TIVO-2410 file (N, C-alpha, C; in nm, 3 decimals):
# residues 111
REC num residu      c1      c2      c3 atome chaine
REC   1      M   0.101  -0.159   0.016     N      A
REC   1      M   0.007   0.024  -0.017    CA      A
REC   1      M   0.115   0.120   0.016     C      A
REC   2      K   0.191   0.101   0.048     N      A
REC   2      K   0.271   0.234   0.075    CA      A
REC   2      K   0.349   0.273  -0.079     C      A
REC   3      A   0.393   0.172  -0.141     N      A
REC   3      A   0.412   0.221  -0.293    CA      A
REC   3      A   0.283   0.301  -0.331     C      A
REC   4      R   0.162   0.237  -0.355     N      A
REC   4      R  -0.001   0.309  -0.425    CA      A
REC   4      R   0.053   0.481  -0.368     C      A
REC   5      E   0.019   0.500  -0.229     N      A
REC   5      E   0.043   0.631  -0.188    CA      A
REC   5      E   0.123   0.748  -0.236     C      A
REC   6      T   0.299   0.654  -0.250     N      A
REC   6      T   0.388   0.714  -0.327    CA      A
REC   6      T   0.322   0.801  -0.456     C      A
REC   7      I   0.305   0.643  -0.553     N      A
REC   7      I   0.281   0.721  -0.686    CA      A
REC   7      I   0.170   0.781  -0.703     C      A
REC   8      V   0.036   0.793  -0.596     N      A
REC   8      V  -0.032   0.945  -0.635    CA      A
REC   8      V  -0.011   1.029  -0.605     C      A
REC   9      R   0.061   1.014  -0.461     N      A
REC   9      R   0.150   1.144  -0.456    CA      A
REC   9      R   0.245   1.206  -0.547     C      A
REC  10      M   0.296   1.157  -0.626     N      A
REC  10      M   0.392   1.185  -0.732    CA      A
REC  10      M   0.313   1.229  -0.848     C      A
REC  11      G   0.211   1.138  -0.906     N      A
REC  11      G   0.129   1.192  -0.995    CA      A
REC  11      G   0.015   1.374  -0.949     C      A
REC  12      T   0.026   1.316  -0.827     N      A
REC  12      T  -0.002   1.507  -0.788    CA      A
REC  12      T   0.068   1.618  -0.784     C      A
REC  13      K   0.165   1.604  -0.758     N      A
REC  13      K   0.315   1.685  -0.772    CA      A
REC  13      K   0.293   1.715  -0.903     C      A
REC  14      I   0.349   1.609  -0.965     N      A
REC  14      I   0.393   1.636  -1.127    CA      A
REC  14      I   0.248   1.721  -1.216     C      A
REC  15      G   0.122   1.651  -1.148     N      A
REC  15      G  -0.022   1.776  -1.216    CA      A
REC  15      G   0.029   1.900  -1.144     C      A
REC  16      A   0.023   1.890  -1.047     N      A
REC  16      A   0.018   2.107  -0.998    CA      A
REC  16      A   0.177   2.136  -1.071     C      A
REC  17      A   0.290   2.060  -1.093     N      A
REC  17      A   0.328   2.139  -1.167    CA      A
REC  17      A   0.301   2.146  -1.300     C      A
REC  18      L   0.265   2.099  -1.375     N      A
REC  18      L   0.209   2.078  -1.542    CA      A
REC  18      L   0.137   2.218  -1.522     C      A
REC  19      G   0.033   2.179  -1.446     N      A
REC  19      G  -0.061   2.308  -1.410    CA      A
REC  19      G  -0.004   2.445  -1.392     C      A
REC  20      G   0.068   2.478  -1.269     N      A
REC  20      G   0.185   2.537  -1.335    CA      A
REC  20      G   0.245   2.616  -1.434     C      A
REC  21      L   0.275   2.505  -1.513     N      A
REC  21      L   0.349   2.579  -1.621    CA      A
REC  21      L   0.222   2.612  -1.746     C      A
REC  22      S   0.112   2.545  -1.758     N      A
REC  22      S  -0.003   2.578  -1.843    CA      A
REC  22      S  -0.032   2.706  -1.774     C      A
REC  23      F  -0.033   2.735  -1.675     N      A
REC  23      F  -0.053   2.931  -1.617    CA      A
REC  23      F   0.058   2.978  -1.666     C      A
REC  24      L   0.146   2.948  -1.646     N      A
REC  24      L   0.257   3.051  -1.754    CA      A
REC  24      L   0.285   3.073  -1.887     C      A
REC  25      V   0.263   3.023  -1.955     N      A
REC  25      V   0.239   2.998  -2.063    CA      A
REC  25      V   0.047   3.040  -2.120     C      A
REC  26      F  -0.042   2.976  -2.088     N      A
REC  26      F  -0.143   3.011  -2.146    CA      A
REC  26      F  -0.239   3.104  -2.009     C      A
REC  27      G  -0.220   3.148  -1.888     N      A
REC  27      G  -0.298   3.193  -1.783    CA      A
REC  27      G  -0.290   3.344  -1.759     C      A
REC  28      V  -0.123   3.409  -1.782     N      A
REC  28      V  -0.124   3.500  -1.746    CA      A
REC  28      V  -0.201   3.650  -1.817     C      A
REC  29      I  -0.178   3.605  -1.900     N      A
REC  29      I  -0.286   3.744  -1.993    CA      A
REC  29      I  -0.428   3.737  -2.027     C      A
REC  30      P  -0.470   3.573  -1.987     N      A
REC  30      P  -0.635   3.583  -1.979    CA      A
REC  30      P  -0.645   3.637  -1.819     C      A
REC  31      G  -0.580   3.635  -1.758     N      A
REC  31      G  -0.593   3.656  -1.586    CA      A
REC  31      G  -0.590   3.776  -1.580     C      A
REC  32      F  -0.457   3.842  -1.635     N      A
REC  32      F  -0.480   4.001  -1.614    CA      A
REC  32      F  -0.591   4.051  -1.651     C      A
REC  33      Y  -0.639   4.011  -1.828     N      A
REC  33      Y  -0.734   4.065  -1.857    CA      A
REC  33      Y  -0.888   4.065  -1.781     C      A
REC  34      F  -0.885   3.975  -1.755     N      A
REC  34      F  -1.064   3.884  -1.692    CA      A
REC  34      F  -1.034   3.988  -1.588     C      A
REC  35      G  -0.935   4.016  -1.484     N      A
REC  35      G  -0.928   4.101  -1.329    CA      A
REC  35      G  -0.954   4.223  -1.364     C      A
REC  36      S  -0.892   4.256  -1.482     N      A
REC  36      S  -0.886   4.408  -1.510    CA      A
REC  36      S  -1.026   4.458  -1.549     C      A
REC  37      Y  -1.122   4.375  -1.647     N      A
REC  37      Y  -1.208   4.406  -1.650    CA      A
REC  37      Y  -1.369   4.384  -1.553     C      A
REC  38      G  -1.298   4.314  -1.474     N      A
REC  38      G  -1.354   4.292  -1.372    CA      A
REC  38      G  -1.398   4.359  -1.283     C      A
REC  39      A  -1.237   4.437  -1.254     N      A
REC  39      A  -1.249   4.583  -1.150    CA      A
REC  39      A  -1.301   4.680  -1.242     C      A
REC  40      M  -1.301   4.711  -1.379     N      A
REC  40      M  -1.343   4.836  -1.431    CA      A
REC  40      M  -1.497   4.775  -1.432     C      A
REC  41      V  -1.587   4.700  -1.462     N      A
REC  41      V  -1.714   4.667  -1.439    CA      A
REC  41      V  -1.812   4.724  -1.302     C      A
REC  42      V  -1.694   4.684  -1.181     N      A
REC  42      V  -1.724   4.718  -1.074    CA      A
REC  42      V  -1.728   4.844  -1.052     C      A
REC  43      L  -1.626   4.934  -1.111     N      A
REC  43      L  -1.601   5.086  -1.034    CA      A
REC  43      L  -1.698   5.130  -1.140     C      A
REC  44      K  -1.734   5.099  -1.282     N      A
REC  44      K  -1.837   5.140  -1.346    CA      A
REC  44      K  -1.971   5.150  -1.273     C      A
REC  45      H  -2.022   5.080  -1.188     N      A
REC  45      H  -2.153   5.011  -1.137    CA      A
REC  45      H  -2.118   5.097  -0.975     C      A
REC  46      L  -1.983   5.197  -0.923     N      A
REC  46      L  -1.979   5.238  -0.794    CA      A
REC  46      L  -1.982   5.378  -0.840     C      A
REC  47      L  -1.902   5.445  -0.954     N      A
REC  47      L  -1.939   5.557  -0.996    CA      A
REC  47      L  -1.990   5.594  -1.104     C      A
REC  48      G  -2.018   5.534  -1.204     N      A
REC  48      G  -2.101   5.562  -1.273    CA      A
REC  48      G  -2.048   5.542  -1.405     C      A
REC  49      A  -2.109   5.588  -1.574     N      A
REC  49      A  -2.060   5.606  -1.666    CA      A
REC  49      A  -1.961   5.662  -1.679     C      A
REC  50      G  -1.850   5.775  -1.667     N      A
REC  50      G  -1.776   5.865  -1.662    CA      A
REC  50      G  -1.701   5.841  -1.512     C      A
REC  51      G  -1.611   5.776  -1.504     N      A
REC  51      G  -1.513   5.736  -1.353    CA      A
REC  51      G  -1.350   5.837  -1.435     C      A
REC  52      E  -1.310   5.912  -1.343     N      A
REC  52      E  -1.201   5.962  -1.376    CA      A
REC  52      E  -1.060   5.879  -1.357     C      A
REC  53      P  -0.971   5.898  -1.404     N      A
REC  53      P  -0.825   5.795  -1.348    CA      A
REC  53      P  -0.761   5.866  -1.260     C      A
REC  54      S  -0.826   5.856  -1.135     N      A
REC  54      S  -0.742   5.938  -1.050    CA      A
REC  54      S  -0.647   5.775  -1.003     C      A
REC  55      V  -0.585   5.822  -0.888     N      A
REC  55      V  -0.534   5.746  -0.823    CA      A
REC  55      V  -0.597   5.635  -0.773     C      A
REC  56      V  -0.714   5.640  -0.715     N      A
REC  56      V  -0.783   5.567  -0.642    CA      A
REC  56      V  -0.848   5.424  -0.740     C      A
REC  57      V  -0.885   5.479  -0.859     N      A
REC  57      V  -0.969   5.402  -0.960    CA      A
REC  57      V  -0.841   5.330  -0.980     C      A
REC  58      R  -0.691   5.361  -1.057     N      A
REC  58      R  -0.590   5.282  -1.105    CA      A
REC  58      R  -0.583   5.171  -0.971     C      A
REC  59      M  -0.547   5.246  -0.833     N      A
REC  59      M  -0.521   5.144  -0.726    CA      A
REC  59      M  -0.607   4.979  -0.760     C      A
REC  60      V  -0.761   5.031  -0.779     N      A
REC  60      V  -0.834   4.926  -0.792    CA      A
REC  60      V  -0.798   4.827  -0.890     C      A
REC  61      V  -0.818   4.868  -0.991     N      A
REC  61      V  -0.781   4.808  -1.138    CA      A
REC  61      V  -0.609   4.747  -1.114     C      A
REC  62      A  -0.565   4.804  -1.049     N      A
REC  62      A  -0.417   4.734  -1.047    CA      A
REC  62      A  -0.472   4.580  -0.951     C      A
REC  63      V  -0.570   4.612  -0.860     N      A
REC  63      V  -0.568   4.504  -0.759    CA      A
REC  63      V  -0.682   4.413  -0.809     C      A
REC  64      G  -0.717   4.489  -0.906     N      A
REC  64      G  -0.831   4.330  -1.002    CA      A
REC  64      G  -0.761   4.222  -1.098     C      A
REC  65      S  -0.660   4.353  -1.121     N      A
REC  65      S  -0.561   4.292  -1.224    CA      A
REC  65      S  -0.471   4.163  -1.124     C      A
REC  66      M  -0.439   4.205  -1.068     N      A
REC  66      M  -0.328   4.090  -0.969    CA      A
REC  66      M  -0.446   3.938  -0.901     C      A
REC  67      L  -0.566   4.030  -0.818     N      A
REC  67      L  -0.659   3.915  -0.808    CA      A
REC  67      L  -0.718   3.838  -0.933     C      A
REC  68      G  -0.780   3.880  -0.982     N      A
REC  68      G  -0.745   3.806  -1.149    CA      A
REC  68      G  -0.624   3.664  -1.160     C      A
REC  69      I  -0.504   3.697  -1.206     N      A
REC  69      I  -0.405   3.631  -1.221    CA      A
REC  69      I  -0.384   3.538  -1.080     C      A
REC  70      V  -0.403   3.531  -0.973     N      A
REC  70      V  -0.396   3.448  -0.872    CA      A
REC  70      V  -0.503   3.358  -0.884     C      A
REC  71      C  -0.640   3.405  -0.922     N      A
REC  71      C  -0.755   3.346  -0.942    CA      A
REC  71      C  -0.729   3.262  -1.103     C      A
REC  72      V  -0.715   3.279  -1.211     N      A
REC  72      V  -0.674   3.195  -1.243    CA      A
REC  72      V  -0.590   3.096  -1.263     C      A
REC  73      G  -0.453   3.159  -1.172     N      A
REC  73      G  -0.300   3.072  -1.103    CA      A
REC  73      G  -0.403   2.966  -1.054     C      A
REC  74      S  -0.515   3.003  -0.905     N      A
REC  74      S  -0.504   2.875  -0.874    CA      A
REC  74      S  -0.580   2.721  -0.909     C      A
REC  75      V  -0.706   2.820  -1.025     N      A
REC  75      V  -0.758   2.696  -1.100    CA      A
REC  75      V  -0.686   2.616  -1.176     C      A
REC  76      H  -0.540   2.690  -1.251     N      A
REC  76      H  -0.484   2.595  -1.299    CA      A
REC  76      H  -0.406   2.514  -1.219     C      A
REC  77      L  -0.362   2.553  -1.099     N      A
REC  77      L  -0.328   2.418  -1.006    CA      A
REC  77      L  -0.424   2.325  -0.923     C      A
REC  78      V  -0.529   2.361  -0.937     N      A
REC  78      V  -0.622   2.313  -0.887    CA      A
REC  78      V  -0.654   2.200  -0.971     C      A
REC  79      V  -0.726   2.210  -1.072     N      A
REC  79      V  -0.698   2.132  -1.206    CA      A
REC  79      V  -0.579   2.007  -1.266     C      A
REC  80      G  -0.450   2.115  -1.289     N      A
REC  80      G  -0.370   2.026  -1.297    CA      A
REC  80      G  -0.365   1.904  -1.165     C      A
REC  81      S  -0.344   1.960  -1.057     N      A
REC  81      S  -0.329   1.832  -0.929    CA      A
REC  81      S  -0.457   1.735  -0.931     C      A
REC  82      I  -0.530   1.767  -0.995     N      A
REC  82      I  -0.651   1.708  -0.993    CA      A
REC  82      I  -0.650   1.550  -1.151     C      A
REC  83      V  -0.581   1.598  -1.234     N      A
REC  83      V  -0.573   1.509  -1.328    CA      A
REC  83      V  -0.459   1.444  -1.266     C      A
REC  84      G  -0.376   1.518  -1.244     N      A
REC  84      G  -0.251   1.416  -1.190    CA      A
REC  84      G  -0.274   1.326  -1.098     C      A
REC  85      T  -0.351   1.342  -0.966     N      A
REC  85      T  -0.403   1.257  -0.895    CA      A
REC  85      T  -0.487   1.157  -0.994     C      A
REC  86      A  -0.509   1.125  -1.060     N      A
REC  86      A  -0.673   1.027  -1.120    CA      A
REC  86      A  -0.572   0.983  -1.173     C      A
REC  87      L  -0.471   1.051  -1.288     N      A
REC  87      L  -0.325   0.974  -1.368    CA      A
REC  87      L  -0.304   0.866  -1.255     C      A
REC  88      G  -0.242   0.908  -1.105     N      A
REC  88      G  -0.189   0.875  -1.044    CA      A
REC  88      G  -0.253   0.764  -0.984     C      A
REC  89      Y  -0.375   0.717  -0.971     N      A
REC  89      Y  -0.454   0.658  -0.937    CA      A
REC  89      Y  -0.461   0.508  -1.034     C      A
REC  90      M  -0.483   0.531  -1.165     N      A
REC  90      M  -0.458   0.454  -1.285    CA      A
REC  90      M  -0.391   0.404  -1.294     C      A
REC  91      V  -0.255   0.470  -1.264     N      A
REC  91      V  -0.112   0.407  -1.267    CA      A
REC  91      V  -0.128   0.325  -1.157     C      A
REC  92      A  -0.110   0.336  -1.049     N      A
REC  92      A  -0.095   0.278  -0.950    CA      A
REC  92      A  -0.182   0.145  -0.971     C      A
REC  93      S  -0.355   0.187  -1.023     N      A
REC  93      S  -0.416   0.022  -1.028    CA      A
REC  93      S  -0.378  -0.066  -1.104     C      A
REC  94      V  -0.267   0.019  -1.222     N      A
REC  94      V  -0.216  -0.127  -1.333    CA      A
REC  94      V  -0.098  -0.169  -1.289     C      A
REC  95      T  -0.077  -0.083  -1.240     N      A
REC  95      T   0.081  -0.119  -1.135    CA      A
REC  95      T   0.133  -0.250  -1.026     C      A
REC  96      S   0.037  -0.184  -0.973     N      A
REC  96      S   0.035  -0.250  -0.789    CA      A
REC  96      S   0.035  -0.414  -0.836     C      A
REC  97      P   0.141  -0.481  -0.762     N      A
REC  97      P   0.092  -0.604  -0.757    CA      A
REC  97      P  -0.065  -0.693  -0.710     C      A
REC  98      S  -0.109  -0.724  -0.760     N      A
REC  98      S  -0.230  -0.857  -0.638    CA      A
REC  98      S  -0.160  -0.900  -0.562     C      A
REC  99      E  -0.273  -0.890  -0.483     N      A
REC  99      E  -0.229  -0.960  -0.325    CA      A
REC  99      E  -0.218  -1.109  -0.341     C      A
REC 100      A  -0.153  -1.171  -0.296     N      A
REC 100      A  -0.146  -1.349  -0.270    CA      A
REC 100      A  -0.272  -1.338  -0.181     C      A
REC 101      K  -0.349  -1.434  -0.250     N      A
REC 101      K  -0.479  -1.475  -0.166    CA      A
REC 101      K  -0.455  -1.680  -0.125     C      A
REC 102      T  -0.481  -1.687  -0.006     N      A
REC 102      T  -0.484  -1.814   0.009    CA      A
REC 102      T  -0.600  -1.891  -0.011     C      A
REC 103      P  -0.629  -2.009  -0.078     N      A
REC 103      P  -0.733  -2.115  -0.067    CA      A
REC 103      P  -0.817  -2.110   0.109     C      A
REC 104      A  -0.926  -2.110   0.097     N      A
REC 104      A  -1.004  -2.062   0.234    CA      A
REC 104      A  -0.997  -2.241   0.299     C      A
REC 105      G  -0.934  -2.338   0.245     N      A
REC 105      G  -0.935  -2.441   0.331    CA      A
REC 105      G  -0.842  -2.431   0.402     C      A
REC 106      E  -0.703  -2.386   0.385     N      A
REC 106      E  -0.579  -2.417   0.393    CA      A
REC 106      E  -0.569  -2.280   0.473     C      A
REC 107      A  -0.477  -2.373   0.586     N      A
REC 107      A  -0.416  -2.220   0.633    CA      A
REC 107      A  -0.287  -2.215   0.651     C      A
REC 108      V  -0.240  -2.086   0.627     N      A
REC 108      V  -0.100  -2.044   0.642    CA      A
REC 108      V   0.012  -2.053   0.690     C      A
REC 109      R   0.081  -2.146   0.618     N      A
REC 109      R   0.218  -2.172   0.747    CA      A
REC 109      R   0.343  -2.062   0.823     C      A
REC 110      T   0.357  -2.072   0.903     N      A
REC 110      T   0.505  -1.988   0.939    CA      A
REC 110      T   0.563  -2.027   0.998     C      A
REC 111      Q   0.764  -2.054   0.984     N      A
REC 111      Q   0.850  -2.141   1.012    CA      A
REC 111      Q   0.962  -2.088   1.111     C      A
***
């Protein structure tokens, strides 16, 4: 059973690493855009249609951009680790040796 747990944990780590890599390749720019757009929508509802580009507005947009990047990154990491865990369970079920079974009528002899 120890080998199975090791294989599953390794699959989780590899999946999280691949999720992080996919975030760096495919997720940084969309996270930036989603976060900044969300911040702009919130500011539009708070300040009305025309908001002046003041320091507070720029700070809110910057925080929204960072929040979008963090959210997209966490989604990539979680999905990658879930996929890695599932693949780890599949590999463990294929490669794990089956336990030796004794016939019901025979007793196990120890010396």
